[in-house]
Biopython code that builds the backbone (N, CA, C, O; Angstrom):
import numpy as np
from Bio.PDB.StructureBuilder import StructureBuilder

atoms = [
    (1, "SER", "N", (144.481, 95.432, 137.923)),
    (1, "SER", "CA", (144.187, 96.002, 139.231)),
    (1, "SER", "C", (144.472, 94.986, 140.308)),
    (1, "SER", "O", (144.878, 93.859, 140.024)),
    (2, "ASP", "N", (144.259, 95.386, 141.541)),
    (2, "ASP", "CA", (144.484, 94.482, 142.676)),
    (2, "ASP", "C", (143.207, 93.748, 143.069)),
    (2, "ASP", "O", (143.069, 93.322, 144.216)),
    (3, "ARG", "N", (142.290, 93.599, 142.148)),
    (3, "ARG", "CA", (141.044, 92.865, 142.318)),
    (3, "ARG", "C", (140.074, 93.555, 143.273)),
    (3, "ARG", "O", (139.181, 92.905, 143.817)),
    (4, "GLY", "N", (140.232, 94.849, 143.484)),
    (4, "GLY", "CA", (139.304, 95.591, 144.326)),
    (4, "GLY", "C", (137.928, 95.653, 143.691)),
    (4, "GLY", "O", (137.802, 95.681, 142.467)),
    (5, "SER", "N", (136.898, 95.673, 144.523)),
    (5, "SER", "CA", (135.526, 95.646, 144.004)),
    (5, "SER", "C", (135.210, 96.855, 143.131)),
    (5, "SER", "O", (134.393, 96.761, 142.215)),
    (6, "GLN", "N", (135.853, 97.992, 143.408)),
    (6, "GLN", "CA", (135.585, 99.183, 142.599)),
    (6, "GLN", "C", (135.998, 98.968, 141.145)),
    (6, "GLN", "O", (135.433, 99.592, 140.247)),
    (7, "TYR", "N", (136.975, 98.094, 140.901)),
    (7, "TYR", "CA", (137.436, 97.839, 139.537)),
    (7, "TYR", "C", (136.571, 96.814, 138.811)),
    (7, "TYR", "O", (136.704, 96.635, 137.600)),
    (8, "CYS", "N", (135.699, 96.149, 139.535)),
    (8, "CYS", "CA", (134.798, 95.153, 138.941)),
    (8, "CYS", "C", (133.437, 95.746, 138.599)),
    (8, "CYS", "O", (132.642, 95.108, 137.910)),
    (9, "SER", "N", (133.160, 96.957, 139.071)),
    (9, "SER", "CA", (131.827, 97.530, 138.891)),
    (9, "SER", "C", (131.528, 97.772, 137.415)),
    (9, "SER", "O", (132.424, 98.053, 136.619)),
    (10, "HIS", "N", (130.254, 97.657, 137.072)),
    (10, "HIS", "CA", (129.830, 97.889, 135.686)),
    (10, "HIS", "C", (130.119, 99.325, 135.266)),
    (10, "HIS", "O", (130.530, 99.572, 134.132)),
    (11, "GLU", "N", (129.906, 100.268, 136.175)),
    (11, "GLU", "CA", (130.137, 101.677, 135.851)),
    (11, "GLU", "C", (131.600, 101.910, 135.471)),
    (11, "GLU", "O", (131.889, 102.554, 134.463)),
    (12, "TYR", "N", (132.509, 101.391, 136.272)),
    (12, "TYR", "CA", (133.939, 101.562, 136.008)),
    (12, "TYR", "C", (134.324, 100.908, 134.682)),
    (12, "TYR", "O", (135.035, 101.505, 133.873)),
    (13, "ARG", "N", (133.854, 99.688, 134.465)),
    (13, "ARG", "CA", (134.197, 98.967, 133.238)),
    (13, "ARG", "C", (133.615, 99.668, 132.009)),
    (13, "ARG", "O", (134.238, 99.659, 130.948)),
    (14, "ASN", "N", (132.436, 100.272, 132.135)),
    (14, "ASN", "CA", (131.847, 101.027, 131.025)),
    (14, "ASN", "C", (132.676, 102.257, 130.689)),
    (14, "ASN", "O", (132.845, 102.594, 129.517)),
    (15, "ILE", "N", (133.194, 102.930, 131.713)),
    (15, "ILE", "CA", (134.043, 104.103, 131.479)),
    (15, "ILE", "C", (135.317, 103.687, 130.754)),
    (15, "ILE", "O", (135.740, 104.354, 129.809)),
    (16, "LEU", "N", (135.930, 102.590, 131.191)),
    (16, "LEU", "CA", (137.121, 102.093, 130.498)),
    (16, "LEU", "C", (136.827, 101.847, 129.026)),
    (16, "LEU", "O", (137.581, 102.274, 128.152)),
    (17, "GLU", "N", (135.738, 101.163, 128.765)),
    (17, "GLU", "CA", (135.355, 100.825, 127.398)),
    (17, "GLU", "C", (135.089, 102.082, 126.577)),
    (17, "GLU", "O", (135.466, 102.156, 125.407)),
    (18, "GLN", "N", (134.440, 103.071, 127.191)),
    (18, "GLN", "CA", (134.119, 104.324, 126.509)),
    (18, "GLN", "C", (135.383, 105.013, 125.998)),
    (18, "GLN", "O", (135.368, 105.621, 124.927)),
    (19, "TYR", "N", (136.473, 104.921, 126.755)),
    (19, "TYR", "CA", (137.723, 105.571, 126.371)),
    (19, "TYR", "C", (138.698, 104.636, 125.658)),
    (19, "TYR", "O", (139.845, 105.004, 125.402)),
    (20, "GLY", "N", (138.242, 103.436, 125.342)),
    (20, "GLY", "CA", (139.077, 102.519, 124.579)),
    (20, "GLY", "C", (140.110, 101.759, 125.386)),
    (20, "GLY", "O", (141.072, 101.239, 124.822)),
    (21, "PHE", "N", (139.926, 101.685, 126.702)),
    (21, "PHE", "CA", (140.853, 100.949, 127.555)),
    (21, "PHE", "C", (140.309, 99.562, 127.846)),
    (21, "PHE", "O", (139.100, 99.334, 127.819)),
    (22, "GLN", "N", (141.207, 98.653, 128.119)),
    (22, "GLN", "CA", (140.814, 97.308, 128.508)),
    (22, "GLN", "C", (141.296, 97.066, 129.931)),
    (22, "GLN", "O", (142.487, 97.183, 130.219)),
    (23, "GLY", "N", (140.377, 96.733, 130.808)),
    (23, "GLY", "CA", (140.732, 96.454, 132.192)),
    (23, "GLY", "C", (141.512, 95.162, 132.307)),
    (23, "GLY", "O", (141.383, 94.266, 131.473)),
    (24, "SER", "N", (142.320, 95.075, 133.345)),
    (24, "SER", "CA", (143.121, 93.878, 133.570)),
    (24, "SER", "C", (143.123, 93.561, 135.054)),
    (24, "SER", "O", (143.412, 94.424, 135.883)),
    (25, "MET", "N", (142.805, 92.346, 135.377)),
    (25, "MET", "CA", (142.809, 91.895, 136.771)),
    (25, "MET", "C", (143.935, 90.894, 136.956)),
    (25, "MET", "O", (144.061, 89.937, 136.192)),
    (26, "SER", "N", (144.742, 91.117, 137.962)),
    (26, "SER", "CA", (145.783, 90.136, 138.252)),
    (26, "SER", "C", (145.158, 88.926, 138.923)),
    (26, "SER", "O", (144.080, 89.002, 139.512)),
    (27, "LYS", "N", (145.859, 87.816, 138.818)),
    (27, "LYS", "CA", (145.377, 86.613, 139.489)),
    (27, "LYS", "C", (145.521, 86.795, 140.993)),
    (27, "LYS", "O", (146.436, 87.478, 141.453)),
    (28, "ARG", "N", (144.646, 86.203, 141.740)),
    (28, "ARG", "CA", (144.676, 86.300, 143.192)),
    (28, "ARG", "C", (146.043, 85.843, 143.711)),
    (28, "ARG", "O", (146.499, 84.739, 143.416)),
    (29, "GLY", "N", (146.684, 86.720, 144.492)),
    (29, "GLY", "CA", (147.956, 86.393, 145.116)),
    (29, "GLY", "C", (149.155, 86.413, 144.187)),
    (29, "GLY", "O", (150.222, 85.932, 144.567)),
    (30, "ASP", "N", (149.016, 86.960, 142.967)),
    (30, "ASP", "CA", (150.123, 86.981, 142.010)),
    (30, "ASP", "C", (150.559, 88.419, 141.762)),
    (30, "ASP", "O", (150.037, 89.091, 140.873)),
    (31, "CYS", "N", (151.507, 88.878, 142.546)),
    (31, "CYS", "CA", (151.951, 90.272, 142.445)),
    (31, "CYS", "C", (152.720, 90.540, 141.154)),
    (31, "CYS", "O", (152.885, 91.699, 140.775)),
    (32, "TYR", "N", (153.191, 89.508, 140.476)),
    (32, "TYR", "CA", (154.002, 89.710, 139.278)),
    (32, "TYR", "C", (153.173, 90.131, 138.070)),
    (32, "TYR", "O", (153.726, 90.661, 137.107)),
    (33, "ASP", "N", (151.871, 89.909, 138.098)),
    (33, "ASP", "CA", (151.024, 90.346, 136.992)),
    (33, "ASP", "C", (151.087, 91.857, 136.803)),
    (33, "ASP", "O", (150.947, 92.349, 135.683)),
    (34, "ASN", "N", (151.293, 92.582, 137.873)),
    (34, "ASN", "CA", (151.248, 94.033, 137.840)),
    (34, "ASN", "C", (152.587, 94.633, 138.269)),
    (34, "ASN", "O", (152.623, 95.733, 138.820)),
    (35, "ALA", "N", (153.677, 93.925, 138.021)),
    (35, "ALA", "CA", (154.994, 94.318, 138.517)),
    (35, "ALA", "C", (155.444, 95.714, 138.085)),
    (35, "ALA", "O", (155.972, 96.444, 138.924)),
    (36, "PRO", "N", (155.267, 96.133, 136.823)),
    (36, "PRO", "CA", (155.768, 97.462, 136.447)),
    (36, "PRO", "C", (155.141, 98.600, 137.254)),
    (36, "PRO", "O", (155.854, 99.496, 137.707)),
    (37, "ILE", "N", (153.836, 98.578, 137.439)),
    (37, "ILE", "CA", (153.213, 99.678, 138.178)),
    (37, "ILE", "C", (153.504, 99.568, 139.665)),
    (37, "ILE", "O", (153.638, 100.587, 140.344)),
    (38, "GLU", "N", (153.604, 98.345, 140.185)),
    (38, "GLU", "CA", (153.967, 98.179, 141.591)),
    (38, "GLU", "C", (155.373, 98.713, 141.834)),
    (38, "GLU", "O", (155.635, 99.318, 142.873)),
    (39, "SER", "N", (156.278, 98.493, 140.883)),
    (39, "SER", "CA", (157.633, 99.031, 140.976)),
    (39, "SER", "C", (157.597, 100.559, 140.990)),
    (39, "SER", "O", (158.289, 101.196, 141.785)),
    (40, "PHE", "N", (156.788, 101.139, 140.106)),
    (40, "PHE", "CA", (156.661, 102.601, 140.068)),
    (40, "PHE", "C", (156.187, 103.151, 141.405)),
    (40, "PHE", "O", (156.751, 104.122, 141.910)),
    (41, "TRP", "N", (155.137, 102.531, 141.994)),
    (41, "TRP", "CA", (154.623, 103.020, 143.278)),
    (41, "TRP", "C", (155.703, 102.936, 144.352)),
    (41, "TRP", "O", (155.813, 103.835, 145.185)),
    (42, "GLY", "N", (156.496, 101.874, 144.346)),
    (42, "GLY", "CA", (157.578, 101.741, 145.320)),
    (42, "GLY", "C", (158.623, 102.828, 145.159)),
    (42, "GLY", "O", (159.083, 103.405, 146.144)),
    (43, "ILE", "N", (159.000, 103.110, 143.918)),
    (43, "ILE", "CA", (159.972, 104.166, 143.638)),
    (43, "ILE", "C", (159.427, 105.513, 144.089)),
    (43, "ILE", "O", (160.132, 106.281, 144.745)),
    (44, "LEU", "N", (158.186, 105.804, 143.744)),
    (44, "LEU", "CA", (157.560, 107.067, 144.130)),
    (44, "LEU", "C", (157.576, 107.247, 145.645)),
    (44, "LEU", "O", (157.912, 108.321, 146.144)),
    (45, "LYS", "N", (157.214, 106.205, 146.365)),
    (45, "LYS", "CA", (157.195, 106.288, 147.827)),
    (45, "LYS", "C", (158.592, 106.469, 148.391)),
    (45, "LYS", "O", (158.802, 107.302, 149.272)),
    (46, "ASN", "N", (159.563, 105.688, 147.887)),
    (46, "ASN", "CA", (160.926, 105.758, 148.419)),
    (46, "ASN", "C", (161.641, 107.054, 148.078)),
    (46, "ASN", "O", (162.390, 107.579, 148.902)),
    (47, "GLU", "N", (161.424, 107.575, 146.889)),
    (47, "GLU", "CA", (162.148, 108.766, 146.459)),
    (47, "GLU", "C", (161.454, 110.068, 146.831)),
    (47, "GLU", "O", (162.088, 111.124, 146.831)),
    (48, "LEU", "N", (160.166, 110.014, 147.149)),
    (48, "LEU", "CA", (159.445, 111.261, 147.412)),
    (48, "LEU", "C", (158.571, 111.198, 148.650)),
    (48, "LEU", "O", (158.854, 111.864, 149.646)),
    (49, "VAL", "N", (157.533, 110.422, 148.597)),
    (49, "VAL", "CA", (156.457, 110.489, 149.592)),
    (49, "VAL", "C", (156.939, 110.245, 151.016)),
    (49, "VAL", "O", (156.527, 110.955, 151.933)),
    (50, "HIS", "N", (157.800, 109.258, 151.218)),
    (50, "HIS", "CA", (158.241, 108.937, 152.581)),
    (50, "HIS", "C", (159.165, 109.991, 153.186)),
    (50, "HIS", "O", (159.488, 109.920, 154.372)),
    (51, "HIS", "N", (159.588, 110.957, 152.395)),
    (51, "HIS", "CA", (160.479, 112.010, 152.886)),
    (51, "HIS", "C", (159.728, 113.257, 153.358)),
    (51, "HIS", "O", (160.346, 114.189, 153.873)),
    (52, "TYR", "N", (158.418, 113.283, 153.191)),
    (52, "TYR", "CA", (157.640, 114.470, 153.531)),
    (52, "TYR", "C", (156.436, 114.108, 154.386)),
    (52, "TYR", "O", (155.921, 112.992, 154.329)),
    (53, "ASN", "N", (156.009, 115.064, 155.167)),
    (53, "ASN", "CA", (154.792, 114.926, 155.965)),
    (53, "ASN", "C", (153.787, 115.936, 155.408)),
    (53, "ASN", "O", (153.715, 117.074, 155.871)),
    (54, "TYR", "N", (153.030, 115.512, 154.429)),
    (54, "TYR", "CA", (152.091, 116.410, 153.760)),
    (54, "TYR", "C", (150.958, 116.794, 154.703)),
    (54, "TYR", "O", (150.429, 115.959, 155.435)),
    (55, "GLN", "N", (150.598, 118.068, 154.670)),
    (55, "GLN", "CA", (149.530, 118.577, 155.522)),
    (55, "GLN", "C", (148.153, 118.405, 154.884)),
    (55, "GLN", "O", (147.148, 118.268, 155.582)),
    (56, "THR", "N", (148.119, 118.415, 153.560)),
    (56, "THR", "CA", (146.841, 118.268, 152.858)),
    (56, "THR", "C", (147.010, 117.318, 151.674)),
    (56, "THR", "O", (148.121, 117.081, 151.199)),
    (57, "ARG", "N", (145.899, 116.790, 151.219)),
    (57, "ARG", "CA", (145.905, 115.932, 150.030)),
    (57, "ARG", "C", (146.342, 116.740, 148.810)),
    (57, "ARG", "O", (147.062, 116.228, 147.953)),
    (58, "GLU", "N", (145.915, 117.990, 148.727)),
    (58, "GLU", "CA", (146.273, 118.846, 147.599)),
    (58, "GLU", "C", (147.778, 119.068, 147.541)),
    (58, "GLU", "O", (148.364, 119.074, 146.459)),
    (59, "GLU", "N", (148.407, 119.252, 148.701)),
    (59, "GLU", "CA", (149.855, 119.437, 148.765)),
    (59, "GLU", "C", (150.574, 118.179, 148.256)),
    (59, "GLU", "O", (151.528, 118.277, 147.483)),
    (60, "ALA", "N", (150.122, 117.017, 148.684)),
    (60, "ALA", "CA", (150.721, 115.757, 148.236)),
    (60, "ALA", "C", (150.527, 115.579, 146.733)),
    (60, "ALA", "O", (151.458, 115.201, 146.021)),
    (61, "LYS", "N", (149.318, 115.852, 146.257)),
    (61, "LYS", "CA", (149.014, 115.692, 144.834)),
    (61, "LYS", "C", (149.913, 116.585, 143.984)),
    (61, "LYS", "O", (150.459, 116.131, 142.978)),
    (62, "ALA", "N", (150.071, 117.844, 144.374)),
    (62, "ALA", "CA", (150.903, 118.777, 143.619)),
    (62, "ALA", "C", (152.356, 118.316, 143.588)),
    (62, "ALA", "O", (153.015, 118.403, 142.552)),
    (63, "ASP", "N", (152.855, 117.826, 144.717)),
    (63, "ASP", "CA", (154.237, 117.364, 144.795)),
    (63, "ASP", "C", (154.451, 116.113, 143.944)),
    (63, "ASP", "O", (155.480, 115.978, 143.283)),
    (64, "ILE", "N", (153.492, 115.212, 143.960)),
    (64, "ILE", "CA", (153.597, 113.981, 143.163)),
    (64, "ILE", "C", (153.557, 114.298, 141.670)),
    (64, "ILE", "O", (154.333, 113.734, 140.898)),
    (65, "ILE", "N", (152.667, 115.187, 141.262)),
    (65, "ILE", "CA", (152.596, 115.582, 139.849)),
    (65, "ILE", "C", (153.908, 116.224, 139.419)),
    (65, "ILE", "O", (154.425, 115.922, 138.343)),
    (66, "LYS", "N", (154.444, 117.103, 140.251)),
    (66, "LYS", "CA", (155.716, 117.758, 139.942)),
    (66, "LYS", "C", (156.834, 116.722, 139.813)),
    (66, "LYS", "O", (157.642, 116.801, 138.888)),
    (67, "TYR", "N", (156.889, 115.755, 140.727)),
    (67, "TYR", "CA", (157.903, 114.701, 140.687)),
    (67, "TYR", "C", (157.816, 113.914, 139.374)),
    (67, "TYR", "O", (158.830, 113.673, 138.718)),
    (68, "ILE", "N", (156.606, 113.521, 139.002)),
    (68, "ILE", "CA", (156.432, 112.711, 137.791)),
    (68, "ILE", "C", (156.757, 113.525, 136.541)),
    (68, "ILE", "O", (157.523, 113.078, 135.688)),
    (69, "GLU", "N", (156.174, 114.716, 136.433)),
    (69, "GLU", "CA", (156.317, 115.512, 135.215)),
    (69, "GLU", "C", (157.699, 116.137, 135.042)),
    (69, "GLU", "O", (158.205, 116.208, 133.922)),
    (70, "LEU", "N", (158.317, 116.593, 136.137)),
    (70, "LEU", "CA", (159.595, 117.289, 136.015)),
    (70, "LEU", "C", (160.802, 116.386, 136.214)),
    (70, "LEU", "O", (161.861, 116.642, 135.640)),
    (71, "PHE", "N", (160.666, 115.332, 137.016)),
    (71, "PHE", "CA", (161.815, 114.484, 137.292)),
    (71, "PHE", "C", (161.682, 113.097, 136.671)),
    (71, "PHE", "O", (162.483, 112.731, 135.810)),
    (72, "TYR", "N", (160.698, 112.332, 137.086)),
    (72, "TYR", "CA", (160.601, 110.920, 136.701)),
    (72, "TYR", "C", (160.565, 110.734, 135.184)),
    (72, "TYR", "O", (161.327, 109.928, 134.649)),
    (73, "ASN", "N", (159.713, 111.449, 134.497)),
    (73, "ASN", "CA", (159.560, 111.255, 133.053)),
    (73, "ASN", "C", (160.704, 111.828, 132.229)),
    (73, "ASN", "O", (160.977, 111.340, 131.132)),
    (74, "HIS", "N", (161.383, 112.862, 132.744)),
    (74, "HIS", "CA", (162.367, 113.572, 131.929)),
    (74, "HIS", "C", (163.813, 113.395, 132.369)),
    (74, "HIS", "O", (164.714, 113.615, 131.560)),
    (75, "ARG", "N", (164.076, 113.008, 133.615)),
    (75, "ARG", "CA", (165.450, 112.947, 134.095)),
    (75, "ARG", "C", (165.861, 111.604, 134.684)),
    (75, "ARG", "O", (167.049, 111.280, 134.689)),
    (76, "ARG", "N", (164.927, 110.826, 135.171)),
    (76, "ARG", "CA", (165.267, 109.586, 135.872)),
    (76, "ARG", "C", (165.471, 108.457, 134.867)),
    (76, "ARG", "O", (164.510, 107.908, 134.328)),
    (77, "ILE", "N", (166.754, 108.113, 134.619)),
    (77, "ILE", "CA", (167.026, 107.008, 133.702)),
    (77, "ILE", "C", (166.656, 105.690, 134.375)),
    (77, "ILE", "O", (166.699, 105.560, 135.598)),
    (78, "GLN", "N", (166.294, 104.721, 133.546)),
    (78, "GLN", "CA", (165.847, 103.434, 134.070)),
    (78, "GLN", "C", (166.536, 102.298, 133.333)),
    (78, "GLN", "O", (166.586, 102.272, 132.104)),
    (79, "LYS", "N", (167.057, 101.376, 134.095)),
    (79, "LYS", "CA", (167.747, 100.217, 133.530)),
    (79, "LYS", "C", (166.836, 99.454, 132.571)),
    (79, "LYS", "O", (167.263, 99.060, 131.486)),
    (80, "GLY", "N", (165.584, 99.247, 132.973)),
    (80, "GLY", "CA", (164.641, 98.493, 132.153)),
    (80, "GLY", "C", (164.299, 99.163, 130.830)),
    (80, "GLY", "O", (163.730, 98.531, 129.940)),
    (81, "LEU", "N", (164.643, 100.437, 130.699)),
    (81, "LEU", "CA", (164.409, 101.176, 129.452)),
    (81, "LEU", "C", (165.720, 101.398, 128.699)),
    (81, "LEU", "O", (165.823, 102.302, 127.870)),
    (82, "GLY", "N", (166.716, 100.568, 128.993)),
    (82, "GLY", "CA", (168.005, 100.712, 128.323)),
    (82, "GLY", "C", (168.745, 101.958, 128.761)),
    (82, "GLY", "O", (169.441, 102.584, 127.962)),
    (83, "PHE", "N", (168.601, 102.322, 130.026)),
    (83, "PHE", "CA", (169.235, 103.500, 130.621)),
    (83, "PHE", "C", (168.801, 104.788, 129.928)),
    (83, "PHE", "O", (169.596, 105.702, 129.711)),
    (84, "LYS", "N", (167.523, 104.827, 129.592)),
    (84, "LYS", "CA", (166.894, 106.033, 129.050)),
    (84, "LYS", "C", (165.801, 106.467, 130.013)),
    (84, "LYS", "O", (165.416, 105.723, 130.914)),
    (85, "THR", "N", (165.309, 107.678, 129.810)),
    (85, "THR", "CA", (164.172, 108.156, 130.591)),
    (85, "THR", "C", (162.887, 107.718, 129.891)),
    (85, "THR", "O", (162.917, 107.381, 128.707)),
    (86, "PRO", "N", (161.752, 107.717, 130.606)),
    (86, "PRO", "CA", (160.485, 107.415, 129.938)),
    (86, "PRO", "C", (160.212, 108.356, 128.761)),
    (86, "PRO", "O", (159.679, 107.930, 127.736)),
    (87, "ASN", "N", (160.573, 109.622, 128.906)),
    (87, "ASN", "CA", (160.358, 110.586, 127.830)),
    (87, "ASN", "C", (161.202, 110.239, 126.600)),
    (87, "ASN", "O", (160.724, 110.334, 125.470)),
    (88, "GLN", "N", (162.453, 109.837, 126.821)),
    (88, "GLN", "CA", (163.302, 109.443, 125.698)),
    (88, "GLN", "C", (162.735, 108.214, 124.983)),
    (88, "GLN", "O", (162.774, 108.133, 123.756)),
    (89, "MET", "N", (162.216, 107.272, 125.743)),
    (89, "MET", "CA", (161.608, 106.082, 125.138)),
    (89, "MET", "C", (160.386, 106.454, 124.307)),
    (89, "MET", "O", (160.185, 105.918, 123.217)),
    (90, "ALA", "N", (159.578, 107.366, 124.817)),
    (90, "ALA", "CA", (158.398, 107.809, 124.072)),
    (90, "ALA", "C", (158.814, 108.497, 122.778)),
    (90, "ALA", "O", (158.215, 108.260, 121.728)),
    (91, "GLU", "N", (159.835, 109.345, 122.846)),
    (91, "GLU", "CA", (160.322, 110.019, 121.638)),
    (91, "GLU", "C", (160.813, 109.005, 120.612)),
    (91, "GLU", "O", (160.511, 109.124, 119.424)),
    (92, "ASP", "N", (161.570, 108.008, 121.067)),
    (92, "ASP", "CA", (162.056, 106.962, 120.159)),
    (92, "ASP", "C", (160.890, 106.219, 119.511)),
    (92, "ASP", "O", (160.917, 105.931, 118.315)),
    (93, "PHE", "N", (159.877, 105.913, 120.300)),
    (93, "PHE", "CA", (158.704, 105.203, 119.786)),
    (93, "PHE", "C", (158.014, 106.014, 118.691)),
    (93, "PHE", "O", (157.688, 105.484, 117.629)),
    (94, "TYR", "N", (157.794, 107.302, 118.957)),
    (94, "TYR", "CA", (157.085, 108.128, 117.977)),
    (94, "TYR", "C", (157.908, 108.348, 116.712)),
    (94, "TYR", "O", (157.341, 108.503, 115.630)),
    (95, "LYS", "N", (159.232, 108.364, 116.828)),
    (95, "LYS", "CA", (160.074, 108.469, 115.632)),
    (95, "LYS", "C", (159.916, 107.226, 114.761)),
    (95, "LYS", "O", (159.839, 107.323, 113.536)),
    (96, "LEU", "N", (159.868, 106.061, 115.402)),
    (96, "LEU", "CA", (159.697, 104.814, 114.654)),
    (96, "LEU", "C", (158.316, 104.723, 114.022)),
    (96, "LEU", "O", (158.157, 104.172, 112.933)),
    (97, "ALA", "N", (157.324, 105.264, 114.708)),
    (97, "ALA", "CA", (155.942, 105.176, 114.235)),
    (97, "ALA", "C", (155.656, 106.157, 113.101)),
    (97, "ALA", "O", (154.686, 105.989, 112.361)),
    (98, "ALA", "N", (156.495, 107.177, 112.964)),
    (98, "ALA", "CA", (156.252, 108.223, 111.951)),
    (98, "ALA", "C", (156.547, 107.758, 110.550)),
    (98, "ALA", "O", (156.391, 108.524, 109.599)),
]
sb = StructureBuilder()
sb.init_structure("model")
sb.init_model(0)
sb.init_chain("A")
sb.init_seg("    ")
for serial, (resi, resn, name, xyz) in enumerate(atoms, 1):
    if name == "N":
        sb.init_residue(resn, " ", resi, " ")
    sb.init_atom(name, np.array(xyz, "f"), 0.0, 1.0, " ", f" {name:<3s}", serial, name[0])
structure = sb.get_structure()
């Protein structure tokens, strides 16, 4: 996380633990600790969000979900994934794990 206080709370950390997740805090002032997700947020903003003036939070949420589920995961190839989509990488992973 970006070291926000909400991510340090006992309640939040207990929820993570309950679902088997491990929280991760980047070092102060080190943006590279969280580079993959920061890259994703930049792509999302540049390819979608900055092109629209959403009237409601619900409208923005629906558009973002549609972008991720219909385009980003299934059609947007990525150099860092060997010019595959995230969905193709997941399929390859599950084939190897089977």
